[in-house]
Structures are given as structure tokens and as C-alpha cells.
N, C-alpha and C positions, 0 to 999 in steps of 0.2 A: 080702896082704889079700884074702880071698875075698869075692866078691859086692860089691866096692867099686871105684869108678873113681877113679884119681888123675890130677889135671891138673898138669903140670909147666910152669912159666914160667921161662925162662932169659934173662938179660940180662948186662950187663957186671959186675954186682954178684954174679952167681951164679945159682943156680937155686932156685926156690921151689915147693913141692909143696902142692896144695890137693885136699882130698877133694871129690867132687861134691856131697855133701849139705851141706857148708859154703857152697858157692856158692849153692845153692838157698836156704839160710837167709838169706844176705846179700841175695839178690835179693828175697825175700819181705819182709825188713825194710825195704829201701829203697822197695819198691813200696807197702808199707803207709804209710810216712811220707809218700810222695808223695800218695797218695789222701787221707790225713788233712789234708795241707796244702791240697789242692784243695777239700776239703769246708769247711775253715775259711775260706779266702778266698771261696768261693762264698757261705757264710753271711753274711759281712760285706757282700758286694755285694748280696745279697738284702735284708738289713736296711736298707742305704743306699737302695736303690731303693724299698722300701716306705715309708721316711721321706719321700723326695721325692714319691712319689705322694700320701701323706697331706697334705703341704704344698701340693701343687698342688690337691688337692680342697678344702682350706680356702680357698685363694686364689680358686678357682672359686666357692665358696659366697659369699665376700665380694663378688666382682664381681657375681654375680647379685643379691645383696641391694642393692648400690649401684645397679645398673641399675633394680631395681624402685622404689627410693626416688626416682631421677631421673624415672622415668615418672610417679610420683605427683606430684612437684613440677611436672613439665611440664604435667600435666593441670590442676593448680591454677593455674599461670601462665596457661595458655590460657583458663581460666575467668575469671580476673581481667582479661585482655586483652579478652575478649568483653564483660565488664561495662563496662570503660572505654570501649570502642568504642560501646556502646549509650548510655552517658552523653554521649559526644561527639556522637552523632547527635541526642540529645535537646536538647543545648545548641545545636547547629546549627539545629535546627528552631525553637527559641525565638528565636534571633538572626534567622532568616529572617522569622519572624512580626513581630518588632520592626521589621525593615527595611521590611516591607510597610506597617506602621502609620505609619512615619515617612516613607514615600515614597522610600526610598533603594534599594529592591530593584530589580535590573535583570534582564533576561532572560539567564539563564546560558548559553543555547544561542547567543546572539548573540555574534559575534566582537568582542573588545574593540577591535581595530584599526579595524574598520568603524565602531564607535561613536565612537572618538576622531577619525576623519576628519570627522565631522559637527559637531565642536566649533566654536562661533562665540561667542567671549567678547568682551565689551566691554573697554575700557581699565580701567574700574573693577573689573571682575571679575579681570582679570590682576593689577592692583595688589593685590587682596585676597590672591591667591596669594603674590605676592612679599613682602608685608608680614608674612604669617603663617607662611610655610614657608621654611626656610633656602635662600637663593639668592644667587648672586653671590660675589665675593671677600670673605674675612674679614680679609685683611691684604695688605700689599705683600710678596710673596715672590718669590724668584729662580727657584725651580724646585720640582717635586715630587720629593723625594729618595727617597721610598718609596711606591709605590702601594698601593691596597686589594687584599687577597687573600693567598694563600700566598706566603711568602718565607723566606729564610734569615736568622734573627735575627743582626744584625751583632755583638751582644755575647754572647749565649748560645750562638751557633754551632749552632743547631738549627732544624729546619723548624717554622714555626708560622704561624697565620693572623693577618695584620695587619688589625685591625678598623677602621682609618681610613686617612688618608693623611698623609704628613709633608711640610710646606711649609718649605723652607729660608729662613731670614731671620735678620738680625743680632739679637743680644740687645737687647731694649727696643723692638722693632717693635710699634706699637699693633695690637691685635686688636679688630675691630668685630663687633657682633651682626649675624648674617645675616638676622634676622627679629625681629619683636616677641616678647616673652616675659617670663619671670620667672626669676631666678637660683635654680636648684634647690639647688646647693651650691657652696661655695668651700672647698677643703681641700688638705692635703698627703697624697698617696696613696703610701705607702712600699711596700706589698706588691706592687703592680703595676709599680713602677718608673717611673710616670708623673710623679712629683714633684708640683709645684703644679698643681692642676686646677680648672677652672670648668665647670659644667654648666648649660645653659639649657633650660627647658621652653617649647615653643612651642605654638601652637594646633593643633587637628586631630590631636593625637597625636604630633607631631614633637618630637625632642630634638636638641641639639647638645652636643658635648663637646670640651674644649680642654685639652691636657696639655703638660708640660715648660715651664710658665710661669715668668716671673720672680717672685720673692717681693716683689711690690709690689702689694698689693690695690687694686683699682679699684672693684669692686662687692661687695656682701654678699648673703648668702642672703635670699631673699624680696623682693629689689629688682626692680621692673619696669623693663624696658629696651625701647627702641624700635630698630627696624632702623637700623643705622649708628652706634649708641652704642658708645663704647669700653668694653670689659669687662675687658681685661687687657693685659699686655705679654709678648711672646715671650721665652723664656729657654732654659736648658739644665739645668733641675732634673730630678732623678730619674736613671734609667738611660738615658743617651744618648751618642752619639758626637760630638755637636756641637749648636750652637744651631738649633732648628727648632720648629715647632708641629705637634703631633699632633692632627688634627681628625677628629671622628666625627659622623655623622648617623644617627639612629634613627627608626623609625616604629613606635609601640606595641611597643617592645622589640626590633623586628627591626633588625639592623645593615645599613645601606645603604652603597653606594659613594658617598662624598661628592663625587667628581669631577664627575658630571653636575649636582649642585646648585651647585658652584662656577661652572660654565659656563652656568648657566641665565640667559637673558636674554630680553627681549621679542622679539628677532630669531629665536630658536630655541625659542619658548615651548612648542610642542607636542611637541618631541622627547623631553623627559623622560618623557612619559606612555607612550612606547613602549619606552624604554630601561630604566626602573625598574619592573619588573612586580610588585614586592613591596608596592607601595602601591595601595590600592583607589581609584585616581583617579576612576573613573566615579561612585562614590558621592559623592566630594568635589565633583566638578564639578556634579553634580545639586544638592547642598546649596547651593553658592555661586550657582548659577543661580536657586535659589528665593529666596536672600537678595537678589540683585541681578538681577531678571529683565530680559531684553532688552526694549527698547521695542517696542511693537506697531507694525507697519507700517500706514499708513492704508489703508483698504479702497478 
């Protein structure tokens, strides 16, 4: 074969002869298939990446839109907060003016402890406090089984704020009114787990609350009671691990620690003014001083 090259490949099966132009044809065929495969795979990869880029662009536009919406909502919220703050300041100014007119306003820069150190109340004035504000024991109890504040709820097994104190006592222990007042309500409270409850409204914005009572009504709504009058019997109603009284004290809706009020006596009369800061004692002292003024010393 003139002008042609023959390639011979020999193995155990014999010899095979290939012309050079056949090898070139096969090489070109395989190379073409390889290039086509690379282009095809590359096209799929490019299409996939373009789809991902489009998806990311859409997500970016959505995130920017949400951010702009949040910025607008934040500006509106700040505007509302500013309006409410201004309303609060206006109300505060009105209250201050009313206090000045009523003679109850005190010097805000003056330290409350220094003012309380100057208190000099008569027996009648002290009795006015004890008759109108929850003070002293409300029942014969053995111990405080759960104090005021954060605790692990023994039944629900979770952290929660205990709004009163629990006084352990046998079922049927008489509960006495800690101050003069009127019965606000007598009811069974199922949602809170407090069972049978009684609430008293006292003078000067104070309230007291009694829960887990025995189902044996002693007082009724709207009834006036004096300090020391029996208002209920202790029990174990509602959600409880045993017989006890849940006792709360409030001042114009603010929840207070009842323990200082339980221990309030004539011997430690002024201590509560320093321990319980959520009560505006200075205004109340000034009011009672005006109602029962100290006798003037002879000149």
C-alpha cells in the first residue's frame, strides 16, 4: 500500500492491523464526543447557576422590601412611643398640679429617708395606719411555706413569679381582716388555680387577697368589715399541694411583698416606710398628719 502507514498490534489472540487514517478518524470521533459532552454539561451547570443567581436576586429584593417595611413600622412605632411619652408627661404634670393643690406634693430632690427620719406620729395617727392598711397577722399559721418572688412552681414544674406568700395552716383555720375595708368579691377562681378566694378593698388604695379557702362562706360582696373580723376559713381548694393560705397585698394595683405588712407592729412602725418603696408613704403621712395634727407645744 503506497503512501499509507499500517499499525500492527499483536497479542495472544493474534495480530490486528490498523491503517493510520482509521486511527485518526476514531480519535476525532471520540474527541468530538468528548467536547460535545463537556459543552452539554457546561450548559446545564451554567443554566443551574443562572437559576440560583435569579433566586438569590429575588430573595435579596424580598429582604430589602421587608427591611424597608420594618423601617417604616419602626418609625411609626417610635412616633407612637413619643406621643405616649408626651401624654404621660402631660398626665404627670396634671397630677403634680393636683398634688400641689391638695397639699400632698413633696420636694422631689429631698431624700425620702431623711424625710422619714423626721416622722413623729401620735398613737392616734399610728392607729389610723393600722386600722386602714393591712398590718399584722391574718391567721394562726405554722410557717411561710413559699415566700414572695420568683420560684419553681411545685405543681407546674416551671419558673414563675409568686405574687403573694403561702402561710401553712390546717384546714378550717379562721382568717381575720388585717384592716378595715369592704369585701370586693367572693368567688371560685378556676382559671388561676386559686380555688375559693376573697378580696378586700381597704382605704388609701390598698387591697388584700386570700386564696385556697374552704368552701364555707363567711362574708359576702359589698359587706363592710373591721380589722380583726373573721372573713374566711383556710382550706386546700384549687391547685395546691396541701392546706395553706395564699395571701397578697396590693397598692393601687401594684403587687407588694406581704411579709413586711404581716410583721408590721407599733414596735417597728417606721421600718416599713424604708423597706416598701412602691408605696408613696410621704404623701400618705402628710395626709394623715393633716387629718390628725400633732398638738401644739405651749410657747
